[in-house]
N, C-alpha and C positions, 0 to 999 in steps of 0.2 A: 654660209658658214663653211670653214675649212675643217675637215676632221683632224683630230690629234691622236686618234687611236681607234681600237675596236674591241668589242666585248670578246672575251675568250672563255672557254670552258675549262674548269679545273675540278678538283675533287669535291668542292662545296658550292661553286657558283657556275652559271647563273641560277638565282633563286628568286622568290618573290620579294626578298628583302635586300639582296645585295648582288652585285656583279663585279667581276674582275676585268680590268681593262689593260690591254697591251698598248703602251704608248709608242707612237712612231719615233724613229731616231731623232734626237735633238729636242723632243718635247718633254716637258716636266709638268708636275701638278703639286700643289702644296696642300697640307692637311687643312681640311675645312673648305677647300675650293669647290664650287658647284660646276658639275658637268652634265651634259645631256647625252643620253643614249637613244639612238633612233630606233623606234619600234616599228613604225610604218612610214614609208616615204610620203604618204599623204599628209603627214604632219602630226604624228603621235610620238611623244618622247617620254622617256623616263628621266626624271631629274634626280641626280644623286650627289652626295657630299663625300669628298675624299676623306676616308678615315685612316688609311694605312697605305704604305707603298714599299716596294723592295726592288732591288736590281738582281737580275739573274746574269751571272758572269763566270762561266767555267774557266775563263782565261786567268782568273785570279784565284783559282783553287790553291790551297796551301802548298801542295807538292810542286805545281808549276811556278808559283811565285818564288819558292825556295830555289828551284833549279836556275831560274833566270838570275837571281842574285849571285849564285855561285859562278855562273858563266859571264856575269857582267852585261847581260842583255837588257835592253830597254823594254818596259811594259807597253803592250799595244792598247791598253784598255781605255786610253783617252779617245780613241777613234770611235765614231758613231756608226761605222759601216761593218762592224764585226758581225758575222752571221749568227753567232750564238750568244751575243750580249744584248740584253733588252731590259726594259723597266716595266713593271706592272703596278697598278694601284687598285685598291678596293673601294668601291662606291657603296655607301648605304643609300638605298633608294628611298626618296622622300615622297614624291608625288608622280602622277602621270599627267601630262599635258596633252590635250586634244584640241587641235585647231578648230575653231568654230567661226568661220568668216574672218573678220579682222581681229578677233579675240581668241581666248583659250578657255576651255572648261578644265577644271581640276578634279581629279579623283585619286583615291588612295591607290598605291601600287597593287595591281592585280594581274600583271602579265609577267611571265618568265621571258625576259628579253633574250632573243636568240643570239647565240654566239656568232660572231662575225658582224654584228650590228655596229654601224659607225658611231663614234663618240666625238662630241664637240664641246668646246667651252661654252658655258651658259651665258648668253648675252644678257644685258641689263633687263631687257623686256621679259625674258623667260624667268630669270631669277626673281625679279620683283613680284611677278604674279604668283609664283609658287611659294615664296617665303612670306608674302603679305606686306611688302614694302609699299610706301606711298609714292605717287608721282612727284619727282623732285623738280626744283627750279623756280616755281611760281611762288611769290611771297604770300599770295592769298590762298594757296592750296592747303594750308595746314600741315605741310610736310616739314618735319624736323630733320635737317640734313646733318647726319652724324659723321659720315666718312665713307669708306669703300670696303667691299669684301676683300678678304685676303686671297691672292692668287694672281695669275697672269691677266685674266680678264676681270678687271676691277669694276664691280657693280656699285653704283652709288647706293648707300644705305640711307634712305629717307623714311622716317617713321611717321605714321598718321597721328597727329597731335590729339585728335578727338578720341582715338582708341587707346593711345598709350598713356597720356598724362592723367586722366581721371582714375586709372587703375593702379597708379603709383609705380614708382621706379626705385630700384635698389642698385647702388654702385659699390662694389667691393674690390679690394686688392691691397697688396702690401704697399708700404710706403715707397713712393717714387715710381710707381708703375703707370700712373696716368689718370688717377681718379679725379683730382682737382682740375686737371686739364679738360677732361670730358665734362665735368660740371660746368666749366666755363663755356664750352661749346654749346651745351644744352641751354644755358642762360642766354647766349647770343640768339639761338634759334627761337626760344620762347619770346624774347624781346621782338624779334622780327615778325612773329605771328601776332603781336599786339596783346598777348595775355599778360596781365600784371603778375608780378612775382615778388615774394618776400624770401630772404635768405638769412638763416641763422649761421653766422660766420664765426666759428670758434677760434680760428687762427688768423683771421684778417686776410684771407687769400683772395677775396673777391672785391677788395676795396677799390683798386685802380680800375678794374673791369667795370664796376658799377658807375664810376665817373665817366668812363668812355661810352657806356650805354645810356648816358644822360639820366642816370638814376640818382638816388640819394642814399648816403651813408649816415646811419644813426648809431650813436654810442649809448647803450643802456646805462642809465644812471647819470648821464650828462645831457644828451640831446633827446633821449627817449626814456619814458618811465612806463610802468604798468600799474593799473589800478589794483588796490588791495582787494576789491571785490571780484577781480578776475582770477584770483588765486583760489586754491582749495585749502581746506584746513590742514592737510599734511604739509603743504608748502609754507603756510603761515607758521606752523609749529617749527619747521626746519629753520626758519629765519628768526625765530624768537629764542634767545639764548637761555640756557640753564633752567629749564622748566622741570619741576618734579612731576610725578605721575598725576597728582591731584591738580596741580597748576595747569598741566597740559590739558586735562579734561575740561577745566573751566574755559580755557582759550578755545578749544574745539567747539564746545557747546555754544559759547557766545558767538563765535564766527558763523556757525550754522544757523542759529536763530536769526542773526542779523541778515544773513544772506536770504533767508526765507522771506523776511519782511520787506527787504529793500528792493528785491526784484531787479528790473532793468535800471533803476535809478543809481544803483551802486552805493558805496559807502567808503569812508576813509578810516584812518587810525583813530581819530577822536570818537567816532561812533562806536568803534570796537572797544575802546576803553570804557565808554559809558555802558556798553552791554556787559562787559566783564563785571562792572560794579553791580549790575542788576542780577546777573547769574550767580555770582559768588555766594551770596547769602542763601540762595535756593539750594546750593550744593553744600550748605553748612560749612563753608570756609570761614576760618577765623579772620579777624581783622588784619592781623599781621600777614597771613597768607594772601589775603586780597590785595594788600598794599604792595606786596612783592610782585604779584601777577600784573597789577596795574603798571608798576615801574618797568617791568620787562616788556610788556606790550608797547609801552611808550618808546622803547628802544628801537622799534620798527621805523621810527622817524629817521634813524640814522642809516637805514638800508637804502642805498642810493637808487636802486631800481624801482622802488615803490614811489608813486606820485600820482599826478592827475591822469596819467595815461596818454593815449594818442588817438587821434581821429582817423581811423583806418579808412572810413568812407570818403574822406577828403583826399587821402594820399593815393588810394588804389584806383587809378583810372586806367583805361586801356593803354598798354605799353609801359606802365610804371614798373620801376625796379627799386625795391627797398632792401638795403643790406644792413643787417644788424651786426656791427663790429663788437663781438663779445669778448675780445681779448681782455684779460685782467679781471674778469668776473670770477668770484668764488664759485664753488660747485653748487651750493644751495641757491645762489643768485642766478646762476645759469639755468638751473632747473626751473626756477620761478618764472624767468623771462620766457623760456620755451613753452612752458605750460600755459601761461597767460596769453601769449600770442596765438597759439593754436586754438585755445578756447574762444578768444574773441573773434578770430577769423571764421571759425566754424559757425558760431552764433550769427555773425553777420551774413554768411552765405545762406544759412537756413532761412533767414528773414529777407534774403535777396536785396540787401542794402549795399553790397559790393559785387563787382563782376566776378566770374570764376577766377581763381588765383592759384598759382603754383607756389608751394612752400618747400624750400630746400633746407635740409638740416644736416650740417656737418657733424662728424663724430657721433653718429646716431646711436651707437651702443651706450653712450653716456646717458641717454634719455629713455632707451628701451632695453634695459639690461636683461640678460638671460638669467632666468631662475629667481628673479627678485623684482619687487615693485619699487619704483622711484616716484617722487612727487609728480613728475611730468608724464610718467608712462601711461597712466589711466586715460588721460585725454588724448594722447597720441594714438593709443590703440583704438579709441573711439573714432578719431578722425580717419584712421586708415580703414576701419571697417565700414564707416558710413560716408566718408568724404566723397566717394565716387558718385553718390546720389545727389550731392549738393555742389559739386564743382570745386572742391578743395583737393588739390592734387599734390601729393607729397613726393619728394625726391630725397631718399635716405642715402647717406654716404658713410661708409665705415671701413677702416683697415682691418677690423677684427670681427669677422662674422661669428666666431665662437662666443663672443661676448654680447651678442644682440639676441633679443627674443626670437626663438626659432619660428614661432607662430606668425610673427610679423614678416619674417623673411619669406615665408611661403605665401603670404597674402599678396605681396607685390607681384604684379603681372608682367613687368619688364625688368630684366636684370642684366647689368653689364659686369662681367667678372674678369678682372685683370689678373695678372700673375699673383698667385696666392700660395702661401706656404702649405706644404702637405698636411700639417696638423690642423689647418683651417678648413680643409675640404669637407670634412664630415658634417660641418654645420650647414653646408650648401647642398647636401645630397638631394634634397627635394626640389631644387630649382634648376637643375641642369637640363630639364625638359628632355628632348630626344638627342642630346649631344652624345656621340659614341664614346665609349670608355677610352678609346685611343686618344681622343682629343682632351678628355677630362684629365687623363694622366699627364698630359703635357702642360697643363695650366701653370704649374710652378715655374715653367721655363719660358712663358710667353714674353716676347720682347716688349719693351716699354712702348706704350701707346696702342697696343693691340689687346683686344678683349674678346671674350666669348659673350655673344648676345643671345639671350634666351627669353622665352616668354610663354604666354598661354596662346591658345588658338585665336583669341580675340586680338592679340597684339603682334606676336612673332610666331608664325606657324612652325618654323624649324630653327634650331640653333645654328648660328653662323659665326665665324670669326670675322672681326671688324677691325680695320685700321682707322683710328679716329682722325678726323681731318685737322688741318692747321687752325689754330686760334686766330681770330680777328682782333680780340681784345688781349690785354696784357695778362700773362699767366703769373699769378701771385703765389703759386704753391711750389716754386722750384726750391730744391734743397740748396742751402747756401754753400759757397766755396769757402770752407772755413780756413784753409791755408792762405788763400789770397786776401781774405778779410783780415786775418791776423797780421799779415804783412803790412796792410794799409794802416792798421792801428800802430804798428811799430814805427812806420815811416812818419806818421803824423806826430808821434811823441818826440821823435828826434828833431822834427821841424820846430 
């Protein structure tokens, strides 16, 4: 390894938690980049993450710059050999690495690194060990290859599927920052690993990628339906129009009684109508009221997403990719589909009738709203809390973290945070892990395709900036060129 600088002493560092590094002429380092400070030549290093940097350049002091401008003199500051011009960066110390034969032991920082110690760019080997990345490159290794670290020495970012997926994943960021691109990358990697996956696709962004991954697209209400018995009473009530308070109570009780008796066999609309007729008199409902309730329950036959259901055990084989194209569904239908799918998959996993499965949910704030309950939120919270034990792995995607349940945000153990508006950052305060404030403050300005990756000790030991790799499948979430498309419409009308 070639040194790029050395540790220096200033008023605050070196310390147990940070060092300041003087960079050699011509060398640079980016925020979030990983560097190694040599503690002992025998193979003991401190691994640090660049949090801040500055240039010291007295040649560009205000009075000198002003005088050169008056005299028409050229600035010398582009030269790298000026004796009093240099750059320094601050490193937050993350781990200490101790060579142990062909491997390394890791311990928390406990050494004040001496000033003058050489500093190197962290190689892929060192960075992967310290951050907790998986070995990349082998299809059978369970490594999800996401991209590379930000910086001159680009380390491949490969995550251990066995650690990351069961503990659930959150992807957040403003529109157009790279969320759906990353979701496609993860879909490719999960498919490569052979794990079956189901995706609730609110905007139709994964349709073409599904075809390219040899998966199947289903349209709820047309090529896929959910069983009435897979819903909950709030979902059924939301789909049944114009119920008064008494009528709603009759429907709720009838549904719960029927569900209790039916068990795994399930039931349909006809059975619910019969149960309403049995329950109505017990609740002292008048004949006219009962007739109205019966008629309104019968209207569930016109809810397209309710039907015979789908045989998930037949569809979900190793490597399967099922994408639910939910474009055009009303809000209550969308909630019903999401709730039923999660409920059925969790039940099948508990009974071990399907292999472990990854479930992706776009626009997750619609199903897990902050400060309120939705028909689907109860089962989703249950799946997130208990899914890890049964192999139901959730990937939640949202552009609006302020609108999603804060408790759920904190339960996810792996988070990809793209450029996010300042007013959204408060909702993420608990998930930045050990990312320094200097990097957090730059989140609104992250370039497209770059994200902050954070996690727990079991998934990502330390927060790092990641540049997401290129897609192998078609990206369906690009923002349309409205000017070009409008021109095409105008041209076709003239033709």
